[in-house]
C-alpha positions in Angstrom: 88.9 133.3 108.5 91.5 134.7 106.0 91.4 137.5 103.4 89.1 137.0 100.4 86.5 135.5 102.5 83.1 136.7 101.9 81.5 138.8 104.5 78.6 136.1 104.9 81.5 133.6 105.5 83.4 135.7 107.8 80.0 136.7 109.9 78.9 132.7 109.9 82.3 131.7 111.7 82.2 134.6 113.9 77.9 134.2 115.3 78.6 130.1 115.2 75.9 128.9 117.6 75.2 132.1 119.4 71.8 133.6 119.1 72.3 137.3 119.9 75.7 137.1 117.4 73.5 135.2 114.8 71.1 138.0 114.9 73.8 140.5 114.6 75.0 138.7 111.4 71.7 138.6 109.9 71.3 142.3 110.1 74.7 143.4 108.8 73.9 141.2 105.8 70.4 142.8 105.2 72.4 146.2 105.3 75.0 145.3 102.9 72.3 144.2 100.9 70.8 147.6 101.4 74.2 149.2 100.5 74.6 147.5 97.3 71.0 148.8 96.0 72.0 152.3 97.3 75.4 152.1 95.5 73.6 151.1 92.2 71.6 154.4 92.4 74.8 156.4 93.2 76.6 154.9 90.4 73.8 156.1 87.8 74.7 159.9 89.0 72.5 162.2 87.0 70.8 159.5 84.8 69.0 158.1 88.0 67.4 161.9 88.2 68.1 164.9 90.5 69.5 162.9 93.4 70.6 165.9 95.4 67.4 167.9 94.8 66.0 169.3 98.3 62.8 167.6 99.5 62.4 169.1 103.0 63.8 168.6 106.5 65.0 165.3 108.0 64.6 164.3 111.5 68.3 165.4 112.2 67.5 169.0 111.0 69.4 169.0 108.0 68.0 169.5 104.6 66.7 166.1 103.1 67.9 165.2 99.9 65.9 163.2 97.3 68.8 160.9 97.8 68.5 160.6 101.5 65.2 159.8 101.4 65.5 156.9 99.1 68.5 155.6 101.1 66.6 155.8 104.5 63.3 153.8 102.5 66.1 151.4 101.3 67.9 150.9 104.9 64.3 150.9 106.9 63.0 148.0 104.5 66.2 146.2 105.2 65.7 146.5 109.0 62.5 145.7 108.7 63.3 142.4 107.4 65.9 141.7 110.4 65.7 141.3 113.9 65.5 144.5 115.0 62.9 146.2 117.1 63.8 149.9 117.1 65.6 152.2 114.5 66.6 155.7 115.2 67.6 157.2 111.8 68.9 160.7 110.9 65.9 160.8 108.5 63.3 160.3 111.2 62.3 162.7 114.2 61.5 160.0 116.7 62.4 156.5 117.2 60.8 154.0 114.7 59.1 150.8 116.1 60.0 147.7 113.8 59.8 144.1 115.0 58.3 143.9 118.6 60.4 141.7 120.6 63.4 141.2 118.3 66.7 141.4 120.4 68.2 144.3 118.7 68.1 148.0 118.0 70.1 149.8 115.2 71.2 153.9 114.9 72.1 154.9 111.4 72.8 157.5 109.4 71.4 156.2 105.9 73.3 158.4 104.0 76.4 160.6 105.2 77.8 163.3 103.4 74.8 163.8 101.3 76.0 167.8 100.6 78.8 165.7 97.9 76.0 163.8 96.2 76.4 165.7 93.0 80.4 166.0 93.5 81.0 162.4 92.7 82.6 162.0 96.1 82.6 159.2 98.6 79.7 159.4 100.9 78.3 156.4 103.1 75.8 154.3 105.2 76.7 154.4 109.1 75.2 152.1 111.4 75.5 151.0 115.0 73.6 147.8 116.1 73.2 147.6 120.2 71.0 145.0 122.4 67.4 145.8 122.7 66.8 147.3 126.0 63.1 148.0 125.6 63.3 151.2 127.6 65.2 153.8 125.5 66.8 151.0 123.5 68.7 153.7 120.8 69.8 155.8 124.2 72.9 153.8 125.1 76.2 154.9 125.3 78.7 153.9 122.7 80.3 151.0 125.0 77.3 148.8 124.4 77.5 148.5 120.7 77.5 144.7 119.3 78.3 145.7 116.0 79.4 149.0 114.0 80.3 149.8 110.6 79.8 151.9 107.6 79.4 151.3 103.9 81.5 153.8 101.8 80.5 154.4 98.0 83.3 155.7 96.1 85.5 154.3 93.4 85.0 151.0 95.5 82.1 150.2 97.6 83.1 148.9 100.6 82.1 148.1 104.2 84.3 148.8 107.4 82.8 146.8 109.8 83.7 145.5 113.8 81.9 143.2 116.2 84.2 144.2 118.9 87.0 141.8 117.2 89.3 144.1 115.5 88.1 146.3 112.6 88.1 144.7 109.2 87.5 146.1 105.4 85.2 144.0 102.7 85.5 145.3 99.3 82.4 144.4 97.0 83.2 142.3 93.7 80.8 143.8 91.2 81.3 140.5 89.7 79.9 138.5 92.3 78.0 141.1 94.2 79.5 139.5 97.5 81.4 141.7 99.8 84.9 140.2 100.1 87.4 140.6 103.0 90.5 142.6 101.7 92.0 144.1 104.7 91.7 142.5 108.3 92.5 143.6 111.8 93.3 147.1 110.3 95.7 149.1 112.5 96.0 153.0 112.8 99.7 154.1 112.8 99.8 155.6 116.4 101.4 158.8 115.3 100.6 161.1 112.4 101.8 164.2 110.7 98.1 164.9 108.8 94.9 166.3 109.9 91.5 166.9 108.6 89.6 169.9 109.9 87.7 172.9 107.9 89.8 175.6 108.8 87.5 178.3 107.3 86.0 178.2 110.5 88.8 178.8 112.5 87.1 182.3 113.9 84.6 180.5 115.3 86.6 177.5 117.6 87.6 178.4 121.0 91.3 179.3 122.3 92.6 175.5 122.7 91.5 174.4 119.3 92.9 177.6 117.7 96.0 176.9 119.5 96.5 173.4 118.3 95.9 174.3 114.6 98.3 177.0 114.9 100.8 174.9 116.5 100.3 172.6 113.6 100.6 175.1 111.0 103.8 176.4 112.2 105.4 173.0 111.8 109.1 172.2 112.4 109.2 176.1 113.2 106.8 175.7 116.1 106.4 173.6 119.1 105.3 170.5 117.8 108.9 170.5 115.8 107.6 168.6 112.8 105.5 169.9 109.7 101.8 168.6 109.0 99.6 168.3 106.0 96.2 169.0 105.9 93.4 167.4 104.3 89.6 167.8 104.5 87.0 166.0 102.2 84.0 167.2 104.0 82.6 163.6 104.0 83.2 161.7 107.5 83.2 158.1 105.7 85.6 159.3 103.6 88.1 161.2 105.9 87.6 158.3 108.2 88.6 155.6 105.6 91.7 157.7 104.8 92.6 157.5 108.8 92.0 153.7 108.7 93.9 153.4 105.6 97.3 155.8 106.7 96.4 157.1 109.8 95.7 161.0 110.8 93.4 162.7 112.7 90.0 164.3 112.1 88.3 167.1 113.9 85.2 168.8 114.1 85.2 170.9 117.0 82.2 172.8 118.3 81.9 176.5 118.0 80.4 179.7 118.5 77.8 179.7 115.6 74.3 178.8 116.2 73.6 174.8 116.2 77.1 174.1 116.5 78.1 175.1 120.1 77.6 171.4 121.0 79.2 170.3 118.4 77.6 169.5 114.6 78.0 165.7 114.2 75.5 163.2 115.8 76.6 160.9 118.7 74.2 158.0 118.1 74.5 157.4 114.7 77.8 159.1 113.7 80.4 159.4 116.3 79.5 156.0 118.4 80.1 153.5 115.4 83.2 155.7 114.4 84.2 155.5 117.8 84.0 151.6 118.0 85.7 151.0 114.6 88.7 153.7 115.2 89.4 152.1 118.8 89.1 148.6 117.3 92.0 149.6 115.0 93.8 150.8 117.7 92.9 154.4 117.6 91.1 157.1 119.5 88.1 159.0 119.8 86.8 161.8 121.8 84.9 164.9 121.9 88.1 166.5 122.3 89.2 165.2 125.8 86.4 162.6 127.0 86.2 159.1 125.2 83.0 159.2 122.9 81.9 155.5 123.8 81.4 156.5 127.5 79.0 159.6 126.5 75.7 159.0 128.1 73.2 159.8 125.2 70.0 162.2 126.3 68.4 162.2 122.8 68.3 160.8 119.2 69.7 163.7 117.5 72.3 164.8 120.1 75.3 166.8 118.6 78.9 166.1 119.7 82.3 167.8 118.9 84.3 164.9 117.4 88.1 163.6 117.4 89.4 160.8 116.4 92.3 159.0 114.7 95.7 158.4 115.7 96.1 157.8 119.3 98.8 160.0 120.0 97.8 162.8 118.4 94.3 162.4 119.7 95.9 162.5 123.3 97.6 165.8 122.0 94.4 167.5 121.3 93.3 166.5 125.0 96.3 167.9 126.4 95.6 171.1 124.7 92.3 170.9 126.3 93.5 170.1 129.6 95.8 172.7 130.1 95.3 176.3 131.8 94.7 179.4 129.2 97.8 180.4 127.8 98.7 184.0 127.6 101.3 185.9 126.2 104.7 184.8 125.0 103.4 181.3 126.2 100.6 181.1 123.6 101.8 180.8 119.7 98.5 182.0 119.2 98.6 185.2 120.9 102.0 185.9 121.4 103.6 189.1 119.9 105.4 187.1 117.1 102.4 184.8 116.8 100.4 184.6 113.7 97.4 187.1 114.6 99.5 189.4 116.6 99.0 193.2 116.2 102.1 194.1 117.2 104.5 195.0 114.1 
């Protein structure tokens, strides 16, 4: 299937006569329709009302905003009309039973990046499609995913999708109302000079992460021997899209703050789908040193640290975490001439 094929055509060719694949294709198409509906609301901005107003607390513990609520309803309705038995959503405290005996289960963040609703920045809908194993169908490791993807709502609306045969990007053509393949078999550059992290949290990180970031900041004058640029949008789908487009590394480490000691992002409906998309594009995704897709889930809203992007740079982070503690002159963080030295 070539570039400019529709999402529907692409999925039909992939699914062929396979019943499970046809179920996945139907579910993705319904999620795409839900995404178009959400995109229309987002495009209206404040003309649709105060979409950033708080309604309460979502299932994941974050403040639920009006657009979170609406997006969750739209996505849930789409999945009710799909061959999906179980739904796990960031906005629902517990798993939701949909269609008994259906072959699939879906984990989703209906509106990722909702803190950016009123800033006109890209936000998205993330989804992970799994086989229905009835017992704890939603609590499967990421390697079991049949399909993963997200819809990004920005200057263009696009679906980033993988069914285990590469990562592809489909753009919404507003003239036809269809998603069209614009970039097939995305490949993330193996090396990078760009990292994405919220440096305002530096003081809360462990020494391993501090050392990695300091070495990046030191650039050509430090042990990395090259200059880095930093980018941070505060939107997982937007930062991920940039990395898929031109490479880079994204880091959201655990830290010492309450609620962040196990990381901040959710394993099932954020890290796992991102992990599958990134790996299928030739990148890597870990929680620092362990592959995300190999983690065994223990709860629906489980938090994890997340590191993903250009493969060699993700491996570099693992190298820092696998080294014994650095002290004295061996550590750029704590050396006498380091950035945080008290010696003058």
